[in-house]
MIDOSE-1310 file (N, C-alpha, C; in nm, 2 decimals, decimal comma, always signed):
residues 294
mgsv	+0,14/-5,00/-0,06/+0,08/-4,87/-0,05/+0,15/-4,80/-0,17; +0,06/-4,71/-0,25/+0,11/-4,66/-0,36/+0,19/-4,53/-0,35; +0,18/-4,47/-0,23/+0,25/-4,35/-0,19/+0,40/-4,37/-0,17; +0,50/-4,28/-0,19/+0,62/-4,30/-0,16/+0,66/-4,26/-0,02
lrps	+0,70/-4,34/+0,05/+0,75/-4,31/+0,19/+0,88/-4,23/+0,19; +0,88/-4,13/+0,28/+1,02/-4,04/+0,29/+1,08/-4,08/+0,43; +1,20/-4,07/+0,43/+1,29/-4,09/+0,56/+1,22/-4,00/+0,66; +1,23/-4,04/+0,79/+1,18/-3,97/+0,89/+1,23/-3,83/+0,92
geks	+1,36/-3,81/+0,88/+1,42/-3,68/+0,89/+1,40/-3,59/+0,79; +1,34/-3,65/+0,68/+1,34/-3,56/+0,55/+1,20/-3,48/+0,56; +1,21/-3,37/+0,53/+1,09/-3,27/+0,54/+1,03/-3,28/+0,39; +0,89/-3,26/+0,38/+0,83/-3,25/+0,25/+0,86/-3,12/+0,20
pppp	+0,87/-3,12/+0,07/+0,91/-3,00/+0,00/+0,80/-2,89/+0,01; +0,83/-2,76/+0,04/+0,73/-2,65/+0,05/+0,65/-2,64/-0,08; +0,53/-2,59/-0,07/+0,44/-2,57/-0,18/+0,51/-2,47/-0,26; +0,49/-2,48/-0,40/+0,54/-2,39/-0,49/+0,49/-2,24/-0,47
hqdv	+0,59/-2,15/-0,47/+0,55/-2,01/-0,44/+0,46/-1,96/-0,56; +0,36/-1,88/-0,53/+0,27/-1,82/-0,64/+0,29/-1,67/-0,63; +0,32/-1,61/-0,74/+0,34/-1,46/-0,75/+0,21/-1,41/-0,73; +0,20/-1,30/-0,65/+0,07/-1,24/-0,62/+0,02/-1,18/-0,74
eaqp	+0,09/-1,14/-0,84/+0,05/-1,09/-0,98/+0,03/-1,18/-1,09; +0,06/-1,31/-1,06/+0,06/-1,41/-1,17/-0,08/-1,45/-1,20; -0,17/-1,49/-1,11/-0,30/-1,54/-1,13/-0,40/-1,47/-1,04; -0,51/-1,42/-1,09/-0,53/-1,40/-1,24/-0,47/-1,29/-1,31
sflr	-0,48/-1,28/-1,43/-0,42/-1,17/-1,50/-0,48/-1,04/-1,45; -0,41/-0,93/-1,49/-0,45/-0,79/-1,44/-0,58/-0,75/-1,51; -0,61/-0,77/-1,63/-0,72/-0,74/-1,69/-0,84/-0,83/-1,64; -0,82/-0,94/-1,61/-0,93/-1,03/-1,55/-0,96/-0,98/-1,43
rmlr	-0,87/-0,95/-1,34/-0,89/-0,90/-1,21/-0,98/-0,77/-1,21; -0,95/-0,68/-1,32/-1,03/-0,55/-1,32/-1,17/-0,58/-1,37; -1,19/-0,69/-1,43/-1,32/-0,72/-1,48/-1,40/-0,80/-1,39; -1,34/-0,88/-1,31/-1,42/-0,97/-1,23/-1,49/-0,88/-1,12
gpga	-1,58/-0,96/-1,04/-1,65/-0,91/-0,93/-1,56/-0,89/-0,81; -1,62/-0,83/-0,71/-1,54/-0,83/-0,57/-1,50/-0,95/-0,52; -1,37/-0,95/-0,47/-1,31/-1,07/-0,41/-1,25/-1,03/-0,27; -1,17/-1,10/-0,23/-1,09/-1,08/-0,10/-0,98/-0,98/-0,11
praa	-0,95/-0,90/-0,01/-0,84/-0,81/-0,02/-0,71/-0,89/-0,04; -0,60/-0,84/-0,10/-0,49/-0,92/-0,13/-0,37/-0,88/-0,05; -0,27/-0,97/-0,03/-0,16/-0,93/+0,05/-0,07/-0,83/-0,02; -0,01/-0,76/+0,07/+0,07/-0,64/+0,02/+0,20/-0,69/-0,03
tdrl	+0,26/-0,63/-0,13/+0,40/-0,66/-0,20/+0,50/-0,56/-0,15; +0,62/-0,60/-0,14/+0,74/-0,51/-0,12/+0,80/-0,45/-0,22; +0,75/-0,46/-0,34/+0,81/-0,41/-0,47/+0,69/-0,38/-0,56; +0,72/-0,28/-0,66/+0,62/-0,25/-0,75/+0,61/-0,36/-0,86
tagq	+0,50/-0,43/-0,87/+0,48/-0,54/-0,97/+0,44/-0,48/-1,10; +0,44/-0,57/-1,20/+0,39/-0,53/-1,34/+0,24/-0,51/-1,33; +0,16/-0,57/-1,25/+0,01/-0,55/-1,23/+0,00/-0,41/-1,17; +0,08/-0,39/-1,07/+0,05/-0,26/-1,00/+0,10/-0,14/-1,09
aayv	+0,20/-0,16/-1,17/+0,25/-0,05/-1,25/+0,16/-0,03/-1,36; +0,08/-0,14/-1,41/-0,02/-0,12/-1,51/-0,14/-0,04/-1,45; -0,17/-0,07/-1,33/-0,28/-0,01/-1,25/-0,26/+0,14/-1,24; -0,14/+0,17/-1,19/-0,11/+0,31/-1,15/-0,08/+0,39/-1,27
fgmh	+0,01/+0,35/-1,37/+0,06/+0,44/-1,48/-0,03/+0,43/-1,60; -0,08/+0,30/-1,61/-0,17/+0,29/-1,73/-0,31/+0,32/-1,70; -0,39/+0,24/-1,62/-0,53/+0,27/-1,58/-0,55/+0,41/-1,53; -0,48/+0,45/-1,43/-0,50/+0,58/-1,36/-0,42/+0,69/-1,44
glgs	-0,29/+0,66/-1,48/-0,22/+0,76/-1,55/-0,27/+0,80/-1,68; -0,26/+0,71/-1,78/-0,31/+0,73/-1,90/-0,46/+0,76/-1,92; -0,53/+0,67/-1,83/-0,68/+0,69/-1,82/-0,72/+0,84/-1,79; -0,63/+0,90/-1,68/-0,65/+1,04/-1,65/-0,62/+1,13/-1,75
lvis	-0,52/+1,09/-1,83/-0,48/+1,18/-1,94/-0,60/+1,21/-2,03; -0,65/+1,08/-2,08/-0,77/+1,09/-2,17/-0,90/+1,15/-2,10; -0,94/+1,12/-1,99/-1,06/+1,16/-1,94/-1,04/+1,30/-1,90; -0,94/+1,34/-1,83/-0,92/+1,49/-1,78/-0,92/+1,57/-1,90
ggvn	-0,84/+1,54/-2,00/-0,83/+1,62/-2,12/-0,96/+1,63/-2,19; -1,04/+1,53/-2,20/-1,16/+1,53/-2,28/-1,26/+1,62/-2,18; -1,28/+1,60/-2,05/-1,37/+1,68/-1,97/-1,32/+1,84/-2,00; -1,19/+1,86/-1,98/-1,16/+2,00/-2,00/-1,18/+2,07/-2,14
fgia	-1,17/+1,97/-2,23/-1,20/+2,02/-2,38/-1,36/+2,06/-2,39; -1,43/+1,96/-2,33/-1,57/+1,99/-2,33/-1,62/+2,13/-2,25; -1,55/+2,14/-2,13/-1,58/+2,26/-2,08/-1,53/+2,38/-2,14; -1,42/+2,38/-2,21/-1,38/+2,49/-2,29/-1,46/+2,52/-2,40
camy	-1,51/+2,42/-2,46/-1,61/+2,44/-2,58/-1,73/+2,51/-2,54; -1,78/+2,47/-2,42/-1,89/+2,54/-2,36/-1,87/+2,69/-2,32; -1,76/+2,70/-2,29/-1,71/+2,85/-2,23/-1,69/+2,95/-2,36; -1,61/+2,89/-2,45/-1,54/+2,99/-2,55/-1,60/+2,96/-2,69
ltpd	-1,67/+2,88/-2,73/-1,70/+2,85/-2,87/-1,80/+2,97/-2,92; -1,89/+3,01/-2,83/-1,99/+3,11/-2,85/-1,92/+3,25/-2,83; -1,89/+3,33/-2,93/-1,80/+3,46/-2,91/-1,90/+3,56/-2,83; -1,84/+3,65/-2,75/-1,90/+3,76/-2,69/-1,82/+3,88/-2,72
pknp	-1,87/+3,96/-2,80/-1,81/+4,10/-2,85/-1,76/+4,18/-2,74; -1,86/+4,19/-2,63/-1,83/+4,27/-2,53/-1,73/+4,22/-2,43; -1,70/+4,10/-2,44/-1,61/+4,04/-2,35/-1,52/+3,94/-2,42; -1,43/+3,98/-2,50/-1,35/+3,90/-2,58/-1,25/+3,80/-2,47
islf	-1,22/+3,68/-2,54/-1,12/+3,60/-2,47/-0,99/+3,65/-2,47; -0,95/+3,67/-2,35/-0,82/+3,75/-2,32/-0,73/+3,67/-2,23; -0,61/+3,71/-2,23/-0,51/+3,64/-2,12/-0,54/+3,67/-1,99; -0,55/+3,81/-1,95/-0,57/+3,85/-1,82/-0,70/+3,91/-1,79
rlpn	-0,76/+3,97/-1,89/-0,88/+4,05/-1,85/-1,00/+3,97/-1,82; -1,08/+4,01/-1,71/-1,20/+3,94/-1,67/-1,32/+3,99/-1,76; -1,41/+3,91/-1,79/-1,43/+3,76/-1,72/-1,38/+3,65/-1,80; -1,34/+3,65/-1,93/-1,29/+3,55/-2,01/-1,14/+3,55/-2,02
tlag	-1,08/+3,53/-1,89/-0,94/+3,53/-1,88/-0,87/+3,38/-1,89; -0,79/+3,36/-1,97/-0,73/+3,21/-1,99/-0,63/+3,19/-1,87; -0,57/+3,29/-1,83/-0,47/+3,27/-1,72/-0,53/+3,24/-1,58; -0,65/+3,30/-1,57/-0,73/+3,27/-1,45/-0,80/+3,14/-1,46
daal	-0,85/+3,10/-1,59/-0,89/+2,96/-1,62/-0,80/+2,87/-1,60; -0,67/+2,87/-1,63/-0,57/+2,79/-1,61/-0,55/+2,77/-1,46; -0,55/+2,87/-1,39/-0,52/+2,86/-1,24/-0,64/+2,78/-1,17; -0,76/+2,81/-1,21/-0,88/+2,75/-1,15/-0,87/+2,61/-1,19
tiii	-0,84/+2,58/-1,32/-0,85/+2,44/-1,36/-0,75/+2,36/-1,28; -0,63/+2,40/-1,25/-0,54/+2,33/-1,18/-0,58/+2,30/-1,04; -0,65/+2,40/-0,99/-0,69/+2,39/-0,82/-0,81/+2,28/-0,83; -0,90/+2,31/-0,91/-1,02/+2,23/-0,90/-0,99/+2,08/-0,95
qvlv	-0,91/+2,07/-1,05/-0,88/+1,93/-1,09/-0,81/+1,86/-0,99; -0,71/+1,91/-0,92/-0,65/+1,84/-0,82/-0,72/+1,79/-0,71; -0,82/+1,89/-0,66/-0,92/+1,85/-0,56/-1,01/+1,74/-0,60; -1,06/+1,75/-0,71/-1,16/+1,66/-0,76/-1,09/+1,53/-0,80
twli	-0,97/+1,53/-0,84/-0,91/+1,40/-0,88/-0,86/+1,33/-0,74; -0,84/+1,41/-0,64/-0,80/+1,34/-0,52/-0,92/+1,27/-0,45; -1,03/+1,33/-0,47/-1,16/+1,27/-0,41/-1,19/+1,14/-0,49; -1,18/+1,14/-0,62/-1,21/+1,04/-0,71/-1,11/+0,92/-0,69
ewai	-0,98/+0,94/-0,67/-0,88/+0,84/-0,66/-0,91/+0,79/-0,51; -0,93/+0,85/-0,42/-0,96/+0,80/-0,28/-1,07/+0,69/-0,30; -1,18/+0,74/-0,37/-1,29/+0,64/-0,36/-1,26/+0,51/-0,45; -1,18/+0,53/-0,58/-1,16/+0,43/-0,66/-1,07/+0,33/-0,61
vtsd	-0,95/+0,38/-0,56/-0,85/+0,30/-0,52/-0,87/+0,22/-0,40; -0,96/+0,29/-0,31/-0,99/+0,22/-0,19/-1,09/+0,11/-0,22; -1,18/+0,14/-0,31/-1,28/+0,01/-0,35/-1,21/-0,09/-0,41; -1,11/-0,06/-0,50/-1,03/-0,17/-0,57/-0,94/-0,25/-0,48
lrag	-0,90/-0,18/-0,37/-0,80/-0,26/-0,27/-0,90/-0,36/-0,18; -1,02/-0,31/-0,16/-1,11/-0,40/-0,08/-1,16/-0,50/-0,16; -1,18/-0,48/-0,28/-1,22/-0,59/-0,39/-1,12/-0,69/-0,42; -1,00/-0,66/-0,38/-0,88/-0,74/-0,43/-0,83/-0,73/-0,57
kvap	-0,88/-0,62/-0,65/-0,84/-0,60/-0,78/-0,70/-0,55/-0,80; -0,64/-0,51/-0,69/-0,50/-0,47/-0,70/-0,44/-0,48/-0,55; -0,33/-0,51/-0,55/-0,25/-0,55/-0,42/-0,18/-0,42/-0,36; -0,20/-0,41/-0,22/-0,12/-0,29/-0,16/+0,03/-0,31/-0,19
lawg	+0,09/-0,18/-0,17/+0,24/-0,19/-0,20/+0,30/-0,13/-0,06; +0,38/-0,22/+0,00/+0,46/-0,18/+0,12/+0,60/-0,12/+0,10; +0,66/-0,14/-0,02/+0,79/-0,08/-0,04/+0,89/-0,15/+0,06; +0,87/-0,26/+0,09/+0,97/-0,34/+0,19/+0,95/-0,29/+0,33
lgpt	+0,86/-0,20/+0,37/+0,84/-0,16/+0,51/+0,71/-0,21/+0,57; +0,74/-0,33/+0,62/+0,64/-0,41/+0,69/+0,57/-0,32/+0,80; +0,43/-0,33/+0,82/+0,37/-0,24/+0,92/+0,41/-0,27/+1,06; +0,40/-0,40/+1,10/+0,43/-0,42/+1,24/+0,55/-0,49/+1,26
tsts	+0,56/-0,60/+1,17/+0,68/-0,70/+1,19/+0,80/-0,62/+1,16; +0,82/-0,53/+1,07/+0,93/-0,46/+1,03/+0,96/-0,36/+1,13; +0,86/-0,29/+1,19/+0,89/-0,19/+1,29/+0,92/-0,25/+1,42; +0,87/-0,38/+1,47/+0,91/-0,43/+1,59/+1,05/-0,49/+1,57
tsts	+1,08/-0,53/+1,46/+1,22/-0,59/+1,43/+1,32/-0,49/+1,45; +1,28/-0,37/+1,38/+1,37/-0,26/+1,39/+1,40/-0,20/+1,52; +1,29/-0,21/+1,59/+1,28/-0,16/+1,74/+1,39/-0,24/+1,83; +1,38/-0,36/+1,80/+1,48/-0,44/+1,89/+1,62/-0,43/+1,85
ssas	+1,66/-0,39/+1,73/+1,80/-0,37/+1,68/+1,84/-0,22/+1,70; +1,75/-0,13/+1,74/+1,79/+0,02/+1,73/+1,88/+0,04/+1,84; +1,87/-0,03/+1,96/+1,96/+0,00/+2,08/+2,11/-0,05/+2,05; +2,12/-0,12/+1,95/+2,27/-0,17/+1,91/+2,33/-0,09/+1,81
ssss	+2,26/-0,02/+1,71/+2,33/+0,04/+1,61/+2,25/+0,17/+1,58; +2,32/+0,29/+1,57/+2,25/+0,41/+1,53/+2,17/+0,40/+1,39; +2,21/+0,32/+1,30/+2,15/+0,32/+1,16/+2,01/+0,26/+1,18; +1,99/+0,17/+1,28/+1,85/+0,13/+1,30/+1,76/+0,23/+1,34
gsrl	+1,83/+0,33/+1,42/+1,74/+0,45/+1,46/+1,69/+0,54/+1,35; +1,80/+0,54/+1,26/+1,78/+0,62/+1,14/+1,67/+0,56/+1,05; +1,67/+0,42/+1,04/+1,56/+0,37/+0,96/+1,43/+0,37/+1,04; +1,44/+0,38/+1,16/+1,30/+0,40/+1,23/+1,25/+0,54/+1,21
gsra	+1,33/+0,64/+1,21/+1,30/+0,77/+1,19/+1,24/+0,79/+1,05; +1,31/+0,72/+0,96/+1,25/+0,73/+0,82/+1,11/+0,67/+0,81; +1,10/+0,55/+0,87/+0,96/+0,49/+0,87/+0,85/+0,57/+0,93; +0,90/+0,64/+1,04/+0,80/+0,73/+1,11/+0,76/+0,84/+1,02
rirw	+0,85/+0,90/+0,94/+0,83/+1,00/+0,86/+0,73/+0,97/+0,75; +0,76/+0,85/+0,69/+0,69/+0,79/+0,59/+0,54/+0,77/+0,65; +0,52/+0,72/+0,76/+0,39/+0,69/+0,82/+0,32/+0,82/+0,85; +0,40/+0,93/+0,90/+0,33/+1,05/+0,91/+0,29/+1,12/+0,79
algl	+0,38/+1,11/+0,67/+0,32/+1,16/+0,54/+0,20/+1,09/+0,50; +0,19/+0,96/+0,53/+0,06/+0,89/+0,48/-0,05/+0,91/+0,57; -0,03/+0,98/+0,68/-0,15/+0,99/+0,78/-0,17/+0,88/+0,86; -0,06/+0,79/+0,88/-0,08/+0,67/+0,96/-0,02/+0,70/+1,11
phpt	-0,10/+0,64/+1,22/-0,03/+0,66/+1,35/+0,11/+0,57/+1,35; +0,19/+0,62/+1,44/+0,31/+0,56/+1,47/+0,30/+0,43/+1,55; +0,33/+0,31/+1,51/+0,29/+0,19/+1,59/+0,39/+0,18/+1,70; +0,32/+0,20/+1,83/+0,42/+0,19/+1,95/+0,44/+0,05/+1,99
sgph	+0,35/-0,05/+1,96/+0,35/-0,18/+2,00/+0,28/-0,27/+1,90; +0,33/-0,41/+1,89/+0,26/-0,49/+1,80/+0,14/-0,54/+1,85; +0,05/-0,62/+1,78/-0,07/-0,68/+1,81/-0,05/-0,79/+1,93; +0,07/-0,84/+1,93/+0,09/-0,95/+2,02/+0,20/-0,92/+2,13
dddt	+0,22/-0,77/+2,16/+0,31/-0,75/+2,25/+0,27/-0,81/+2,40; +0,15/-0,80/+2,43/+0,09/-0,84/+2,56/+0,13/-0,99/+2,57; +0,10/-1,07/+2,48/+0,13/-1,21/+2,49/+0,29/-1,24/+2,50; +0,36/-1,15/+2,43/+0,50/-1,17/+2,43/+0,56/-1,15/+2,56
srer	+0,52/-1,03/+2,61/+0,57/-0,98/+2,73/+0,53/-1,09/+2,85; +0,40/-1,15/+2,84/+0,36/-1,23/+2,94/+0,45/-1,37/+2,94; +0,48/-1,41/+2,82/+0,58/-1,53/+2,79/+0,70/-1,51/+2,86; +0,76/-1,39/+2,83/+0,90/-1,36/+2,87/+0,91/-1,31/+3,02
spgh	+0,78/-1,29/+3,08/+0,80/-1,25/+3,23/+0,85/-1,35/+3,31; +0,93/-1,32/+3,42/+0,99/-1,42/+3,51/+0,89/-1,49/+3,58; +0,77/-1,44/+3,62/+0,66/-1,52/+3,69/+0,58/-1,60/+3,61; +0,58/-1,60/+3,46/+0,51/-1,67/+3,39/+0,59/-1,77/+3,32
spar	+0,55/-1,92/+3,36/+0,61/-2,02/+3,30/+0,50/-2,11/+3,25; +0,48/-2,13/+3,12/+0,37/-2,22/+3,07/+0,41/-2,36/+3,11; +0,29/-2,42/+3,12/+0,30/-2,58/+3,15/+0,37/-2,65/+3,06; +0,44/-2,76/+3,09/+0,51/-2,84/+3,00/+0,41/-2,90/+2,90
gahs	+0,30/-2,94/+2,95/+0,20/-3,00/+2,84/+0,15/-2,89/+2,74; +0,13/-2,77/+2,80/+0,09/-2,67/+2,71/+0,18/-2,64/+2,60; +0,31/-2,64/+2,64/+0,42/-2,59/+2,56/+0,44/-2,71/+2,45; +0,43/-2,83/+2,49/+0,45/-2,95/+2,38/+0,32/-2,94/+2,30
hdtk	+0,21/-2,90/+2,36/+0,10/-2,89/+2,26/+0,10/-2,78/+2,16; +0,15/-2,67/+2,21/+0,19/-2,56/+2,11/+0,28/-2,59/+2,01; +0,37/-2,67/+2,04/+0,48/-2,69/+1,94/+0,43/-2,78/+1,83; +0,33/-2,87/+1,88/+0,26/-2,96/+1,77/+0,16/-2,89/+1,70
rpph	+0,08/-2,80/+1,76/-0,03/-2,75/+1,70/-0,02/-2,59/+1,72; +0,04/-2,51/+1,62/+0,05/-2,37/+1,65/-0,08/-2,30/+1,65; -0,07/-2,19/+1,72/-0,22/-2,13/+1,74/-0,25/-2,06/+1,61; -0,38/-2,02/+1,60/-0,44/-1,97/+1,49/-0,38/-1,84/+1,46
papk	-0,35/-1,80/+1,33/-0,29/-1,66/+1,32/-0,38/-1,56/+1,34; -0,33/-1,45/+1,39/-0,41/-1,33/+1,43/-0,46/-1,27/+1,30; -0,59/-1,22/+1,29/-0,64/-1,16/+1,19/-0,56/-1,04/+1,14; -0,56/-1,01/+1,02/-0,49/-0,91/+0,97/-0,54/-0,76/+1,02
pktp	-0,45/-0,68/+1,07/-0,50/-0,55/+1,13/-0,55/-0,47/+1,02; -0,65/-0,39/+1,04/-0,72/-0,31/+0,93/-0,64/-0,16/+0,93; -0,62/-0,11/+0,82/-0,56/+0,01/+0,81/-0,65/+0,11/+0,85; -0,62/+0,21/+0,94/-0,71/+0,31/+0,98/-0,73/+0,39/+0,87
alpl	-0,87/+0,45/+0,86/-0,91/+0,53/+0,77/-0,83/+0,68/+0,78; -0,81/+0,75/+0,68/-0,74/+0,89/+0,67/-0,86/+0,98/+0,73; -0,83/+1,05/+0,85/-0,93/+1,15/+0,89/-0,95/+1,25/+0,80; -1,07/+1,30/+0,79/-1,11/+1,41/+0,70/-1,01/+1,53/+0,72
skhp	-0,97/+1,55/+0,84/-0,89/+1,68/+0,88/-0,75/+1,66/+0,83; -0,71/+1,54/+0,78/-0,58/+1,53/+0,73/-0,56/+1,54/+0,57; -0,69/+1,54/+0,51/-0,70/+1,55/+0,37/-0,63/+1,68/+0,29; -0,68/+1,79/+0,37/-0,64/+1,92/+0,30/-0,48/+1,94/+0,28
aril	-0,41/+1,88/+0,39/-0,27/+1,90/+0,38/-0,20/+1,81/+0,27; -0,26/+1,68/+0,25/-0,20/+1,60/+0,14/-0,25/+1,66/+0,01; -0,36/+1,71/+0,00/-0,41/+1,79/-0,13/-0,33/+1,90/-0,15; -0,30/+1,97/-0,06/-0,20/+2,10/-0,08/-0,06/+2,06/-0,12
allv	-0,01/+1,94/-0,06/+0,13/+1,90/-0,10/+0,14/+1,86/-0,25; +0,02/+1,83/-0,31/+0,02/+1,80/-0,44/-0,02/+1,91/-0,52; -0,11/+2,01/-0,47/-0,15/+2,12/-0,55/-0,03/+2,23/-0,56; +0,04/+2,26/-0,47/+0,14/+2,36/-0,48/+0,25/+2,32/-0,59
psfv	+0,31/+2,19/-0,58/+0,41/+2,17/-0,69/+0,34/+2,16/-0,83; +0,22/+2,12/-0,84/+0,16/+2,11/-0,96/+0,12/+2,24/-1,01; +0,09/+2,34/-0,94/+0,07/+2,48/-0,98/+0,19/+2,55/-1,02; +0,30/+2,52/-0,95/+0,43/+2,59/-0,98/+0,48/+2,52/-1,10
llwp	+0,46/+2,40/-1,13/+0,51/+2,34/-1,25/+0,43/+2,37/-1,37; +0,31/+2,38/-1,37/+0,22/+2,41/-1,50/+0,18/+2,55/-1,51; +0,14/+2,63/-1,41/+0,08/+2,76/-1,44/+0,17/+2,87/-1,49; +0,30/+2,89/-1,44/+0,38/+2,98/-1,50/+0,42/+2,94/-1,64
pslp	+0,47/+2,81/-1,69/+0,49/+2,79/-1,83/+0,37/+2,82/-1,91; +0,25/+2,82/-1,86/+0,13/+2,84/-1,95/+0,12/+2,97/-1,99; +0,17/+3,07/-1,93/+0,16/+3,22/-1,97/+0,23/+3,25/-2,10; +0,37/+3,21/-2,12/+0,42/+3,24/-2,24/+0,38/+3,15/-2,36
ilma	+0,31/+3,03/-2,32/+0,26/+2,95/-2,43/+0,13/+3,03/-2,49; +0,05/+3,07/-2,39/-0,07/+3,15/-2,42/-0,03/+3,29/-2,49; +0,07/+3,33/-2,45/+0,11/+3,48/-2,53/+0,16/+3,44/-2,67; +0,22/+3,32/-2,70/+0,25/+3,29/-2,84/+0,14/+3,26/-2,92
lgtk	+0,02/+3,20/-2,85/-0,11/+3,17/-2,92/-0,19/+3,28/-2,95; -0,17/+3,39/-2,87/-0,27/+3,51/-2,88/-0,21/+3,63/-2,96; -0,30/+3,73/-2,98/-0,28/+3,85/-3,06/-0,27/+3,96/-2,95; -0,15/+4,05/-2,95/-0,14/+4,14/-2,86/-0,23/+4,25/-2,89
tatg	-0,28/+4,31/-2,78/-0,38/+4,43/-2,78/-0,31/+4,55/-2,83; -0,38/+4,66/-2,86/-0,32/+4,78/-2,91/-0,25/+4,85/-2,80; -0,28/+4,83/-2,66/-0,20/+4,88/-2,56/-0,07/+4,80/-2,53; -0,08/+4,68/-2,57/+0,04/+4,59/-2,54/+0,04/+4,53/-2,41
adyv	-0,08/+4,54/-2,33/-0,08/+4,49/-2,19/-0,15/+4,37/-2,18; -0,21/+4,32/-2,30/-0,30/+4,19/-2,28/-0,29/+4,12/-2,42; -0,35/+4,01/-2,43/-0,36/+3,91/-2,55/-0,50/+3,88/-2,56; -0,53/+3,87/-2,69/-0,68/+3,83/-2,71/-0,67/+3,70/-2,81
yask	-0,79/+3,63/-2,80/-0,78/+3,50/-2,88/-0,92/+3,48/-2,95; -0,91/+3,41/-3,06/-1,02/+3,38/-3,14/-1,11/+3,28/-3,06; -1,24/+3,26/-3,09/-1,31/+3,18/-3,01/-1,29/+3,03/-3,03; -1,21/+3,00/-3,14/-1,17/+2,86/-3,16/-1,04/+2,86/-3,25
wape	-0,95/+2,77/-3,22/-0,95/+2,66/-3,14/-0,84/+2,65/-3,02; -0,77/+2,76/-3,02/-0,67/+2,78/-2,93/-0,70/+2,76/-2,78; -0,82/+2,83/-2,74/-0,86/+2,80/-2,60/-0,89/+2,67/-2,57; -0,97/+2,61/-2,65/-1,01/+2,47/-2,63/-0,89/+2,38/-2,63
ifkl	-0,80/+2,38/-2,72/-0,69/+2,29/-2,72/-0,60/+2,31/-2,61; -0,57/+2,45/-2,56/-0,49/+2,46/-2,45/-0,55/+2,40/-2,33; -0,68/+2,42/-2,31/-0,75/+2,36/-2,18/-0,74/+2,22/-2,20; -0,75/+2,15/-2,32/-0,74/+2,00/-2,33/-0,61/+1,94/-2,28
vlgg	-0,50/+2,02/-2,34/-0,36/+1,98/-2,31/-0,33/+1,99/-2,15; -0,37/+2,11/-2,10/-0,35/+2,14/-1,95/-0,41/+2,03/-1,87; -0,53/+2,01/-1,89/-0,60/+1,91/-1,81/-0,55/+1,76/-1,82; -0,51/+1,73/-1,95/-0,45/+1,60/-1,98/-0,32/+1,59/-1,91
vlgl	-0,23/+1,68/-1,92/-0,09/+1,68/-1,87/-0,11/+1,67/-1,70; -0,20/+1,77/-1,66/-0,22/+1,76/-1,51/-0,28/+1,63/-1,47; -0,35/+1,57/-1,53/-0,41/+1,44/-1,48/-0,30/+1,33/-1,49; -0,22/+1,34/-1,60/-0,11/+1,24/-1,61/+0,00/+1,25/-1,50
lvtp	+0,01/+1,37/-1,45/+0,12/+1,38/-1,35/+0,07/+1,36/-1,20; -0,05/+1,40/-1,17/-0,09/+1,37/-1,03/-0,16/+1,27/-1,01; -0,23/+1,20/-1,10/-0,32/+1,08/-1,06/-0,24/+0,96/-1,03; -0,13/+0,93/-1,10/-0,05/+0,80/-1,05/+0,00/+0,84/-0,90
vmal	+0,04/+0,95/-0,87/+0,09/+0,98/-0,73/-0,01/+0,95/-0,64; -0,13/+1,01/-0,67/-0,25/+0,98/-0,57/-0,28/+0,83/-0,57; -0,27/+0,76/-0,68/-0,30/+0,62/-0,66/-0,20/+0,54/-0,59; -0,08/+0,58/-0,61/+0,05/+0,51/-0,53/+0,02/+0,56/-0,38
fwlv	-0,03/+0,67/-0,35/-0,04/+0,70/-0,19/-0,13/+0,62/-0,13; -0,24/+0,59/-0,20/-0,33/+0,49/-0,14/-0,30/+0,35/-0,13; -0,22/+0,32/-0,24/-0,16/+0,17/-0,23/-0,06/+0,16/-0,13; +0,02/+0,24/-0,13/+0,13/+0,25/-0,01/+0,07/+0,26/+0,12
regi	-0,02/+0,35/+0,14/-0,08/+0,37/+0,27/-0,14/+0,24/+0,32; -0,21/+0,16/+0,24/-0,27/+0,03/+0,27/-0,17/-0,07/+0,29; -0,06/-0,07/+0,22/+0,03/-0,17/+0,23/+0,12/-0,16/+0,36; +0,14/-0,03/+0,39/+0,23/-0,01/+0,52/+0,14/-0,01/+0,65
ga	+0,03/+0,03/+0,63/-0,06/+0,05/+0,75/-0,14/-0,06/+0,79; -0,15/-0,16/+0,69/-0,24/-0,29/+0,73/-0,16/-0,38/+0,82
């Protein structure tokens, strides 16, 4: 026989490990058609980083900035002598425009990211991210050890808070708890033949549980959690920048602007920076939610 015989006690070497991000390449996955959903990773891989910070971060910087620049051109390039562009005075107020830009863009970006990332996860173009927090196995393992150490209880509390922030239900039991309890019950003793049969032929693995969809009623709280810090971070600093770009009125209570190009460039920068800040966070939200909840 041409094959090499191994000693009876020697096990065949395990198949070589394949990195979830190694094949195919990130660009090839983005360009290919729909495939099967991928297994979650416990750390941020290079492909996931390129997806989150490159495709969604830098991509949103360019797209959001360009869209806002186009809107500003439509709003401000045609001068209106009766209603000059000003900082606070309605209707052409740049301060109000900046506030509305932040609010509307965060809302629209959330809806777009929800659709895009969910679709990419289902098509297998990107792997979910679990951050080392397995959905059922990690929770059940921690539950069994929480009675023996207070640190385990702290870890469980941390996992519960993460799941709550992601809008995931707290897992009270694993998918095989009924079978496990039945096997461990005193009155249940499987037949010897069945036990030996199970050792030779393990049962089929249970299908991967599906991450429950985020209810629509829970979206506003997550949007608000991103909107408030974005508004606080970007809107107040916008006012002194706009003051420096404008011309103070005779009363000194307001600032006015030429029809080009200060308002357009300001709106371009504001939209681009906002997209760069919030879009990766939103993409990570859906990746981690799928990784922990599945």
